[in-house]
C-alpha positions in Angstrom: 125.7 106.6 85.3 126.1 103.0 85.6 125.3 100.3 82.8 123.3 97.4 83.3 126.2 95.2 84.5 126.9 97.9 87.4 123.3 98.4 88.4 122.8 94.6 88.7 126.0 94.3 90.8 124.6 97.3 93.1 121.4 95.4 93.3 123.1 92.7 94.7 124.3 94.4 97.4 120.7 94.8 98.8 120.5 92.6 102.4 119.1 89.5 101.2 119.4 89.5 97.2 119.9 86.2 96.0 119.4 87.2 92.0 119.0 90.4 89.7 118.1 91.0 86.3 117.3 93.6 84.0 114.3 91.8 81.7 112.4 93.3 78.6 109.0 92.5 79.5 107.9 92.6 76.0 109.9 89.1 74.5 110.7 88.4 78.3 114.5 88.2 77.7 116.8 89.1 80.6 119.3 91.7 79.2 121.4 90.7 82.0 121.6 88.4 85.1 123.7 87.5 88.0 123.0 85.7 91.1 120.6 82.9 91.7 117.6 82.9 90.1 114.2 80.2 91.2 114.6 76.5 89.9 118.1 77.5 88.8 117.5 79.4 85.4 117.6 82.9 84.9 115.7 83.0 81.5 112.7 80.9 82.8 112.5 83.1 85.4 113.1 86.1 83.9 110.0 84.7 80.8 108.0 84.2 83.9 108.4 87.8 86.0 107.7 89.4 82.4 104.4 87.6 82.0 103.6 89.4 85.6 105.3 92.5 84.5 103.3 92.5 81.3 99.8 91.9 82.6 100.1 94.6 85.4 101.2 97.1 83.1 98.5 96.6 80.5 95.9 96.9 83.1 94.1 100.6 83.3 92.8 99.6 87.0 97.0 100.4 87.8 97.4 103.6 85.8 97.7 106.4 88.2 94.6 109.0 87.9 96.5 112.3 87.6 99.0 111.1 84.8 97.3 108.5 82.4 100.2 108.8 80.1 102.5 107.6 82.6 105.1 105.2 81.0 105.3 102.8 82.6 101.9 103.4 84.6 103.5 101.2 87.4 106.6 102.0 89.2 107.2 98.6 90.7 105.5 95.2 91.8 106.3 93.5 95.4 105.4 89.4 95.2 106.2 87.8 98.4 106.1 83.8 99.1 107.0 81.9 102.4 110.9 82.5 101.7 111.5 85.3 99.8 110.3 88.5 98.0 110.4 89.5 94.3 110.7 93.2 93.7 110.2 94.4 90.0 111.4 97.9 89.6 110.2 99.2 86.2 112.6 101.3 84.4 111.8 104.5 83.0 113.4 106.0 79.5 113.4 108.5 76.8 112.4 105.7 74.1 109.6 103.7 74.1 110.6 100.9 76.7 109.4 97.9 78.4 112.3 96.7 80.7 112.6 96.2 84.5 114.8 95.4 87.0 113.8 92.2 89.2 115.7 91.6 92.3 115.1 88.4 94.4 115.3 88.7 97.9 115.3 86.1 100.9 112.9 86.6 103.4 114.7 86.8 106.6 117.4 89.0 105.3 115.8 91.0 103.1 114.5 94.8 103.2 111.6 95.7 101.3 111.7 99.2 102.1 115.0 99.8 101.5 115.3 97.7 98.1 112.4 99.9 96.8 114.3 103.0 97.6 117.3 101.7 95.9 115.7 99.9 92.9 114.0 103.2 92.6 117.1 105.2 92.2 119.2 102.8 89.8 116.3 102.3 87.9 116.6 106.8 87.5 120.6 106.3 87.2 120.4 103.4 84.6 122.0 104.2 80.8 120.3 102.0 78.3 121.7 101.9 75.0 
């Protein structure tokens, strides 16, 4: 079972990966980060991504109808712009967790389907604590 560093290094092997981080969406702090980040500051990028994740996770409109106790209620978010994709994958844990994996992909090389599949696998294997 991989820890944070191993998980982030695995994320960097995704096609088009430019940066990866594990972020606490409550505090906005990066628990680990590798690679590049928009604006060159991984802490600022983590805080901004955490704000988006927090706003999404707290909205009842995104809660599954069949499992209202889902924690977290959202599996992932995909944000796209002209030159890149940002994939935020929420990590379920056995304790009250509020963390997500954030991977920044270059759009010409990135593969969203593969990124979603691999991040889901990584989130399931990630050992925190």
